[in-house]
Every structure is written in structure tokens, then in C-alpha cells.
PDB file as gemmi writes it, atoms N, CA and C in Angstrom:
CRYST1    1.000    1.000    1.000  90.00  90.00  90.00 P 1                      
ATOM      1  N   MET A   1     138.585 113.628 112.613  1.00  0.00           N  
ATOM      2  CA  MET A   1     138.705 112.123 112.349  1.00  0.00           C  
ATOM      3  C   MET A   1     137.292 111.847 114.305  1.00  0.00           C  
ATOM      4  N   ALA A   2     136.400 111.407 113.745  1.00  0.00           N  
ATOM      5  CA  ALA A   2     135.352 111.812 115.686  1.00  0.00           C  
ATOM      6  C   ALA A   2     136.185 110.756 116.388  1.00  0.00           C  
ATOM      7  N   LYS A   3     136.034 111.720 117.704  1.00  0.00           N  
ATOM      8  CA  LYS A   3     136.297 110.093 118.793  1.00  0.00           C  
ATOM      9  C   LYS A   3     134.803 109.598 118.682  1.00  0.00           C  
ATOM     10  N   PRO A   4     135.290 107.770 119.371  1.00  0.00           N  
ATOM     11  CA  PRO A   4     134.356 107.319 119.356  1.00  0.00           C  
ATOM     12  C   PRO A   4     133.866 107.639 121.275  1.00  0.00           C  
ATOM     13  N   SER A   5     132.876 107.036 121.125  1.00  0.00           N  
ATOM     14  CA  SER A   5     131.635 108.318 122.338  1.00  0.00           C  
ATOM     15  C   SER A   5     132.351 107.036 123.579  1.00  0.00           C  
ATOM     16  N   SER A   6     132.821 107.250 125.061  1.00  0.00           N  
ATOM     17  CA  SER A   6     133.042 106.309 125.715  1.00  0.00           C  
ATOM     18  C   SER A   6     132.188 105.127 126.277  1.00  0.00           C  
ATOM     19  N   ALA A   7     130.847 106.000 125.938  1.00  0.00           N  
ATOM     20  CA  ALA A   7     129.468 104.784 126.677  1.00  0.00           C  
ATOM     21  C   ALA A   7     129.583 104.019 125.586  1.00  0.00           C  
ATOM     22  N   ALA A   8     130.366 103.327 124.389  1.00  0.00           N  
ATOM     23  CA  ALA A   8     130.674 103.260 123.638  1.00  0.00           C  
ATOM     24  C   ALA A   8     131.198 101.246 124.066  1.00  0.00           C  
ATOM     25  N   LEU A   9     132.671 102.421 124.723  1.00  0.00           N  
ATOM     26  CA  LEU A   9     133.146 101.463 124.807  1.00  0.00           C  
ATOM     27  C   LEU A   9     133.592 100.852 126.082  1.00  0.00           C  
ATOM     28  N   THR A  10     132.171 101.449 126.641  1.00  0.00           N  
ATOM     29  CA  THR A  10     131.879 100.853 128.085  1.00  0.00           C  
ATOM     30  C   THR A  10     131.327  99.300 128.969  1.00  0.00           C  
ATOM     31  N   PRO A  11     132.063  98.664 129.132  1.00  0.00           N  
ATOM     32  CA  PRO A  11     131.239  96.902 128.362  1.00  0.00           C  
ATOM     33  C   PRO A  11     130.098  97.626 129.894  1.00  0.00           C  
ATOM     34  N   PRO A  12     128.566  96.758 129.495  1.00  0.00           N  
ATOM     35  CA  PRO A  12     128.457  96.938 130.781  1.00  0.00           C  
ATOM     36  C   PRO A  12     128.802  96.135 132.192  1.00  0.00           C  
ATOM     37  N   ASP A  13     128.380  96.815 133.412  1.00  0.00           N  
ATOM     38  CA  ASP A  13     128.675  95.944 134.369  1.00  0.00           C  
ATOM     39  C   ASP A  13     128.095  95.067 134.710  1.00  0.00           C  
ATOM     40  N   ALA A  14     128.055  94.374 135.951  1.00  0.00           N  
ATOM     41  CA  ALA A  14     128.052  93.535 136.692  1.00  0.00           C  
ATOM     42  C   ALA A  14     126.025  93.524 136.830  1.00  0.00           C  
ATOM     43  N   TYR A  15     125.677  94.487 137.545  1.00  0.00           N  
ATOM     44  CA  TYR A  15     123.891  94.880 137.432  1.00  0.00           C  
ATOM     45  C   TYR A  15     123.128  94.539 135.766  1.00  0.00           C  
ATOM     46  N   GLU A  16     123.821  95.483 134.890  1.00  0.00           N  
ATOM     47  CA  GLU A  16     123.565  95.599 134.061  1.00  0.00           C  
ATOM     48  C   GLU A  16     123.392  93.897 132.816  1.00  0.00           C  
ATOM     49  N   ARG A  17     124.500  93.273 133.196  1.00  0.00           N  
ATOM     50  CA  ARG A  17     124.509  92.264 132.551  1.00  0.00           C  
ATOM     51  C   ARG A  17     123.440  91.210 132.918  1.00  0.00           C  
ATOM     52  N   LEU A  18     123.400  90.975 134.486  1.00  0.00           N  
ATOM     53  CA  LEU A  18     122.285  90.520 135.110  1.00  0.00           C  
ATOM     54  C   LEU A  18     120.624  90.547 134.602  1.00  0.00           C  
ATOM     55  N   ALA A  19     120.578  91.865 134.596  1.00  0.00           N  
ATOM     56  CA  ALA A  19     119.139  92.302 133.706  1.00  0.00           C  
ATOM     57  C   ALA A  19     119.159  92.254 132.584  1.00  0.00           C  
ATOM     58  N   ILE A  20     119.831  92.082 131.479  1.00  0.00           N  
ATOM     59  CA  ILE A  20     120.020  91.673 130.382  1.00  0.00           C  
ATOM     60  C   ILE A  20     119.568  90.347 130.598  1.00  0.00           C  
ATOM     61  N   ARG A  21     120.087  89.305 130.949  1.00  0.00           N  
ATOM     62  CA  ARG A  21     120.055  88.046 131.183  1.00  0.00           C  
ATOM     63  C   ARG A  21     118.636  87.456 131.648  1.00  0.00           C  
ATOM     64  N   VAL A  22     118.042  88.752 132.539  1.00  0.00           N  
ATOM     65  CA  VAL A  22     116.809  88.218 132.988  1.00  0.00           C  
ATOM     66  C   VAL A  22     115.566  88.717 132.179  1.00  0.00           C  
ATOM     67  N   GLN A  23     115.845  89.568 131.402  1.00  0.00           N  
ATOM     68  CA  GLN A  23     114.779  90.339 130.681  1.00  0.00           C  
ATOM     69  C   GLN A  23     114.553  89.093 129.117  1.00  0.00           C  
ATOM     70  N   LYS A  24     115.874  88.805 129.266  1.00  0.00           N  
ATOM     71  CA  LYS A  24     115.932  87.401 127.303  1.00  0.00           C  
ATOM     72  C   LYS A  24     115.061  86.708 128.001  1.00  0.00           C  
ATOM     73  N   ILE A  25     115.085  86.201 129.420  1.00  0.00           N  
ATOM     74  CA  ILE A  25     114.484  84.935 129.657  1.00  0.00           C  
ATOM     75  C   ILE A  25     112.698  85.460 130.257  1.00  0.00           C  
ATOM     76  N   ILE A  26     112.496  86.587 130.812  1.00  0.00           N  
ATOM     77  CA  ILE A  26     111.207  87.191 130.716  1.00  0.00           C  
ATOM     78  C   ILE A  26     109.839  87.310 129.376  1.00  0.00           C  
ATOM     79  N   ASN A  27     111.269  88.110 128.091  1.00  0.00           N  
ATOM     80  CA  ASN A  27     110.631  88.542 127.137  1.00  0.00           C  
ATOM     81  C   ASN A  27     111.006  87.407 126.440  1.00  0.00           C  
ATOM     82  N   SER A  28     110.785  85.790 126.452  1.00  0.00           N  
ATOM     83  CA  SER A  28     111.177  84.251 125.864  1.00  0.00           C  
ATOM     84  C   SER A  28     109.419  84.021 125.503  1.00  0.00           C  
ATOM     85  N   THR A  29     109.149  83.722 124.468  1.00  0.00           N  
ATOM     86  CA  THR A  29     108.212  83.400 123.961  1.00  0.00           C  
ATOM     87  C   THR A  29     107.091  82.350 125.018  1.00  0.00           C  
ATOM     88  N   SER A  30     107.892  81.591 125.223  1.00  0.00           N  
ATOM     89  CA  SER A  30     107.518  80.678 126.766  1.00  0.00           C  
ATOM     90  C   SER A  30     106.670  81.360 127.704  1.00  0.00           C  
ATOM     91  N   ALA A  31     107.555  82.212 128.290  1.00  0.00           N  
ATOM     92  CA  ALA A  31     107.558  82.858 129.631  1.00  0.00           C  
ATOM     93  C   ALA A  31     106.408  83.773 129.536  1.00  0.00           C  
ATOM     94  N   GLN A  32     106.173  84.708 128.015  1.00  0.00           N  
ATOM     95  CA  GLN A  32     105.364  85.770 127.885  1.00  0.00           C  
ATOM     96  C   GLN A  32     103.795  84.825 127.846  1.00  0.00           C  
ATOM     97  N   LYS A  33     103.977  83.454 126.874  1.00  0.00           N  
ATOM     98  CA  LYS A  33     102.793  82.969 126.837  1.00  0.00           C  
ATOM     99  C   LYS A  33     101.973  82.653 128.398  1.00  0.00           C  
ATOM    100  N   ALA A  34     103.254  82.258 129.230  1.00  0.00           N  
ATOM    101  CA  ALA A  34     102.994  81.553 130.353  1.00  0.00           C  
ATOM    102  C   ALA A  34     102.125  82.302 131.837  1.00  0.00           C  
ATOM    103  N   LYS A  35     103.046  84.000 131.472  1.00  0.00           N  
ATOM    104  CA  LYS A  35     102.900  85.056 132.213  1.00  0.00           C  
ATOM    105  C   LYS A  35     103.057  84.604 133.589  1.00  0.00           C  
ATOM    106  N   ALA A  36     104.540  84.146 133.022  1.00  0.00           N  
ATOM    107  CA  ALA A  36     105.699  83.347 134.122  1.00  0.00           C  
ATOM    108  C   ALA A  36     106.943  83.119 133.914  1.00  0.00           C  
ATOM    109  N   ALA A  37     108.020  83.583 134.887  1.00  0.00           N  
ATOM    110  CA  ALA A  37     109.728  83.009 134.312  1.00  0.00           C  
ATOM    111  C   ALA A  37     110.091  82.834 135.731  1.00  0.00           C  
ATOM    112  N   LEU A  38     111.003  81.521 135.447  1.00  0.00           N  
ATOM    113  CA  LEU A  38     111.736  80.988 136.741  1.00  0.00           C  
ATOM    114  C   LEU A  38     113.134  81.840 135.927  1.00  0.00           C  
ATOM    115  N   ILE A  39     113.728  82.032 137.011  1.00  0.00           N  
ATOM    116  CA  ILE A  39     114.827  82.996 137.345  1.00  0.00           C  
ATOM    117  C   ILE A  39     115.800  82.340 138.060  1.00  0.00           C  
ATOM    118  N   PHE A  40     116.887  81.813 138.297  1.00  0.00           N  
ATOM    119  CA  PHE A  40     118.291  81.589 139.118  1.00  0.00           C  
ATOM    120  C   PHE A  40     119.480  83.027 138.995  1.00  0.00           C  
ATOM    121  N   ARG A  41     119.993  83.117 140.118  1.00  0.00           N  
ATOM    122  CA  ARG A  41     121.213  83.587 140.056  1.00  0.00           C  
ATOM    123  C   ARG A  41     122.050  83.059 139.883  1.00  0.00           C  
ATOM    124  N   LEU A  42     123.177  83.225 139.003  1.00  0.00           N  
ATOM    125  CA  LEU A  42     124.226  82.179 138.623  1.00  0.00           C  
ATOM    126  C   LEU A  42     125.241  82.814 139.440  1.00  0.00           C  
ATOM    127  N   PRO A  43     126.864  81.738 139.737  1.00  0.00           N  
ATOM    128  CA  PRO A  43     127.885  82.201 140.752  1.00  0.00           C  
ATOM    129  C   PRO A  43     127.899  83.042 140.747  1.00  0.00           C  
ATOM    130  N   ASP A  44     128.433  83.303 139.041  1.00  0.00           N  
ATOM    131  CA  ASP A  44     129.446  84.484 139.445  1.00  0.00           C  
ATOM    132  C   ASP A  44     128.659  85.999 139.777  1.00  0.00           C  
ATOM    133  N   GLU A  45     127.563  85.846 139.923  1.00  0.00           N  
ATOM    134  CA  GLU A  45     126.616  87.115 139.935  1.00  0.00           C  
ATOM    135  C   GLU A  45     126.877  87.990 141.238  1.00  0.00           C  
ATOM    136  N   PRO A  46     126.904  88.920 141.443  1.00  0.00           N  
ATOM    137  CA  PRO A  46     126.962  89.658 143.035  1.00  0.00           C  
ATOM    138  C   PRO A  46     125.460  89.570 144.082  1.00  0.00           C  
ATOM    139  N   GLU A  47     125.644  88.790 145.353  1.00  0.00           N  
ATOM    140  CA  GLU A  47     124.288  88.993 145.359  1.00  0.00           C  
ATOM    141  C   GLU A  47     123.713  90.067 145.833  1.00  0.00           C  
ATOM    142  N   ASP A  48     124.368  90.878 145.774  1.00  0.00           N  
ATOM    143  CA  ASP A  48     123.639  92.317 145.689  1.00  0.00           C  
ATOM    144  C   ASP A  48     122.719  92.720 145.238  1.00  0.00           C  
ATOM    145  N   GLU A  49     122.942  92.807 143.544  1.00  0.00           N  
ATOM    146  CA  GLU A  49     122.943  93.158 142.427  1.00  0.00           C  
ATOM    147  C   GLU A  49     121.976  92.044 142.262  1.00  0.00           C  
ATOM    148  N   TRP A  50     121.429  91.037 142.595  1.00  0.00           N  
ATOM    149  CA  TRP A  50     120.554  90.517 142.882  1.00  0.00           C  
ATOM    150  C   TRP A  50     119.328  90.711 143.398  1.00  0.00           C  
ATOM    151  N   GLN A  51     119.913  90.994 144.250  1.00  0.00           N  
ATOM    152  CA  GLN A  51     118.535  91.111 145.709  1.00  0.00           C  
ATOM    153  C   GLN A  51     117.901  92.822 144.729  1.00  0.00           C  
ATOM    154  N   ARG A  52     119.279  93.839 144.489  1.00  0.00           N  
ATOM    155  CA  ARG A  52     118.936  94.744 143.621  1.00  0.00           C  
ATOM    156  C   ARG A  52     118.015  94.439 142.649  1.00  0.00           C  
ATOM    157  N   LEU A  53     117.575  93.586 141.514  1.00  0.00           N  
ATOM    158  CA  LEU A  53     116.640  93.465 140.363  1.00  0.00           C  
ATOM    159  C   LEU A  53     115.653  93.136 141.150  1.00  0.00           C  
ATOM    160  N   LEU A  54     115.836  92.071 142.281  1.00  0.00           N  
ATOM    161  CA  LEU A  54     113.927  91.104 142.510  1.00  0.00           C  
ATOM    162  C   LEU A  54     113.607  92.998 143.245  1.00  0.00           C  
ATOM    163  N   GLU A  55     114.322  93.300 143.702  1.00  0.00           N  
ATOM    164  CA  GLU A  55     113.329  94.689 144.700  1.00  0.00           C  
ATOM    165  C   GLU A  55     112.438  95.532 143.783  1.00  0.00           C  
ATOM    166  N   GLU A  56     113.756  95.821 142.560  1.00  0.00           N  
ATOM    167  CA  GLU A  56     113.035  96.157 141.163  1.00  0.00           C  
ATOM    168  C   GLU A  56     111.909  95.818 140.618  1.00  0.00           C  
ATOM    169  N   ILE A  57     111.935  94.512 140.518  1.00  0.00           N  
ATOM    170  CA  ILE A  57     111.038  93.893 139.728  1.00  0.00           C  
ATOM    171  C   ILE A  57     109.727  93.896 140.641  1.00  0.00           C  
ATOM    172  N   ALA A  58     110.198  93.327 141.738  1.00  0.00           N  
ATOM    173  CA  ALA A  58     108.874  93.513 142.694  1.00  0.00           C  
ATOM    174  C   ALA A  58     107.916  94.880 142.995  1.00  0.00           C  
ATOM    175  N   GLU A  59     108.803  95.727 142.570  1.00  0.00           N  
ATOM    176  CA  GLU A  59     107.925  96.882 142.778  1.00  0.00           C  
ATOM    177  C   GLU A  59     107.115  97.371 141.659  1.00  0.00           C  
ATOM    178  N   ASN A  60     106.467  96.578 140.715  1.00  0.00           N  
ATOM    179  CA  ASN A  60     105.920  96.589 138.740  1.00  0.00           C  
ATOM    180  C   ASN A  60     104.614  95.925 139.357  1.00  0.00           C  
ATOM    181  N   ASP A  61     103.863  97.326 139.073  1.00  0.00           N  
ATOM    182  CA  ASP A  61     102.303  96.595 139.545  1.00  0.00           C  
ATOM    183  C   ASP A  61     102.084  95.353 138.432  1.00  0.00           C  
ATOM    184  N   ASN A  62     101.026  94.722 139.506  1.00  0.00           N  
ATOM    185  CA  ASN A  62     100.698  93.276 138.967  1.00  0.00           C  
ATOM    186  C   ASN A  62     101.893  92.205 138.689  1.00  0.00           C  
ATOM    187  N   VAL A  63     102.597  92.345 139.257  1.00  0.00           N  
ATOM    188  CA  VAL A  63     104.047  91.327 139.575  1.00  0.00           C  
ATOM    189  C   VAL A  63     104.067  90.843 140.399  1.00  0.00           C  
ATOM    190  N   THR A  64     104.076  89.643 140.703  1.00  0.00           N  
ATOM    191  CA  THR A  64     103.879  88.698 142.178  1.00  0.00           C  
ATOM    192  C   THR A  64     105.856  88.432 142.222  1.00  0.00           C  
ATOM    193  N   LEU A  65     106.224  87.479 142.656  1.00  0.00           N  
ATOM    194  CA  LEU A  65     107.980  87.142 143.047  1.00  0.00           C  
ATOM    195  C   LEU A  65     107.854  85.798 144.083  1.00  0.00           C  
ATOM    196  N   ALA A  66     107.423  84.624 143.911  1.00  0.00           N  
ATOM    197  CA  ALA A  66     107.928  83.302 144.470  1.00  0.00           C  
ATOM    198  C   ALA A  66     108.465  83.176 144.996  1.00  0.00           C  
ATOM    199  N   TYR A  67     109.143  82.983 146.398  1.00  0.00           N  
ATOM    200  CA  TYR A  67     111.291  82.500 146.341  1.00  0.00           C  
ATOM    201  C   TYR A  67     110.764  81.114 146.595  1.00  0.00           C  
ATOM    202  N   ARG A  68     112.013  80.321 145.483  1.00  0.00           N  
ATOM    203  CA  ARG A  68     112.004  78.986 145.655  1.00  0.00           C  
ATOM    204  C   ARG A  68     112.336  78.136 146.753  1.00  0.00           C  
ATOM    205  N   ASP A  69     112.814  76.800 147.427  1.00  0.00           N  
ATOM    206  CA  ASP A  69     113.944  76.340 148.129  1.00  0.00           C  
ATOM    207  C   ASP A  69     115.371  76.084 146.703  1.00  0.00           C  
ATOM    208  N   ASP A  70     114.720  75.690 146.126  1.00  0.00           N  
ATOM    209  CA  ASP A  70     115.962  75.526 145.846  1.00  0.00           C  
ATOM    210  C   ASP A  70     116.820  76.632 145.128  1.00  0.00           C  
ATOM    211  N   GLY A  71     116.620  77.918 145.857  1.00  0.00           N  
ATOM    212  CA  GLY A  71     117.174  79.444 145.273  1.00  0.00           C  
ATOM    213  C   GLY A  71     116.218  79.738 144.109  1.00  0.00           C  
ATOM    214  N   GLY A  72     115.251  79.208 143.472  1.00  0.00           N  
ATOM    215  CA  GLY A  72     115.073  79.786 142.333  1.00  0.00           C  
ATOM    216  C   GLY A  72     113.887  81.057 142.586  1.00  0.00           C  
ATOM    217  N   VAL A  73     113.464  81.805 141.670  1.00  0.00           N  
ATOM    218  CA  VAL A  73     112.526  82.892 141.406  1.00  0.00           C  
ATOM    219  C   VAL A  73     112.059  82.940 140.950  1.00  0.00           C  
ATOM    220  N   GLN A  74     110.303  82.447 141.312  1.00  0.00           N  
ATOM    221  CA  GLN A  74     109.138  82.527 140.451  1.00  0.00           C  
ATOM    222  C   GLN A  74     108.507  83.893 139.814  1.00  0.00           C  
ATOM    223  N   ILE A  75     108.598  84.049 138.751  1.00  0.00           N  
ATOM    224  CA  ILE A  75     107.549  85.348 138.341  1.00  0.00           C  
ATOM    225  C   ILE A  75     106.835  85.341 137.927  1.00  0.00           C  
ATOM    226  N   PHE A  76     105.758  86.091 138.593  1.00  0.00           N  
ATOM    227  CA  PHE A  76     104.579  85.759 137.872  1.00  0.00           C  
ATOM    228  C   PHE A  76     103.831  87.235 137.411  1.00  0.00           C  
ATOM    229  N   TRP A  77     103.044  87.525 136.765  1.00  0.00           N  
ATOM    230  CA  TRP A  77     102.688  88.568 135.542  1.00  0.00           C  
ATOM    231  C   TRP A  77     101.069  88.902 135.191  1.00  0.00           C  
ATOM    232  N   VAL A  78     100.344  89.820 135.375  1.00  0.00           N  
ATOM    233  CA  VAL A  78      99.044  89.782 134.960  1.00  0.00           C  
ATOM    234  C   VAL A  78      98.967  91.116 133.760  1.00  0.00           C  
ATOM    235  N   VAL A  79      98.453  91.009 132.709  1.00  0.00           N  
ATOM    236  CA  VAL A  79      98.305  92.000 131.908  1.00  0.00           C  
ATOM    237  C   VAL A  79      96.984  92.553 131.566  1.00  0.00           C  
ATOM    238  N   PRO A  80      96.898  93.894 132.777  1.00  0.00           N  
ATOM    239  CA  PRO A  80      95.208  93.893 133.027  1.00  0.00           C  
ATOM    240  C   PRO A  80      94.688  94.450 131.659  1.00  0.00           C  
ATOM    241  N   LYS A  81      93.434  93.938 131.344  1.00  0.00           N  
ATOM    242  CA  LYS A  81      92.512  94.406 130.451  1.00  0.00           C  
ATOM    243  C   LYS A  81      92.616  95.703 130.189  1.00  0.00           C  
ATOM    244  N   GLU A  82      92.476  96.399 129.018  1.00  0.00           N  
ATOM    245  CA  GLU A  82      92.067  98.033 128.987  1.00  0.00           C  
ATOM    246  C   GLU A  82      91.045  97.572 128.804  1.00  0.00           C  
ATOM    247  N   ASP A  83      90.373  99.290 129.030  1.00  0.00           N  
ATOM    248  CA  ASP A  83      88.607  99.422 129.057  1.00  0.00           C  
ATOM    249  C   ASP A  83      88.459  99.804 127.667  1.00  0.00           C  
TER     250      ASP A  83                                                      
END                                                                             
């Protein structure tokens, strides 16, 4: 009998759960149409993981982050036209 892979048994860590949640928001139909998404850190998400994710998002070309007074982060992006 084959052993199940240990990767399949390992639940996602805090950063992976955060990234999956934010990815769903960014990939939503309304966000894709607007080329913008508003995200917030949830109380149970570690601040350092949140900052790491924002830094990684900001590294992408054609992406702008706007930090709001209410703690939210508005993400805007432009899809470059192909020649």
C-alpha cells in the first residue's frame, strides 16, 4: 500500500492561508473588471505575514498599492497591451 505524501497532510501555514484568501479577492469577477481590489488583514492573521504579502504584491510591475486610513489596502493594476 502506498504511503500518502506528507505534503498532502500538511495544512497550509498562516502565510499560505492569507495568500489564498487575497488571491480569491483579486481573482473575483468584480475585481478583475475594475482592475482593483480592496483587502484587509483579518485579526487572526499575523502582521508580519501581512507585510510580507504586501511587499510581494508591490514587487509586481504595473501594480500600485494605496494604504487607507481604515487599515485597508487598495490594489490597482494595469494590464499592458501586447504589441
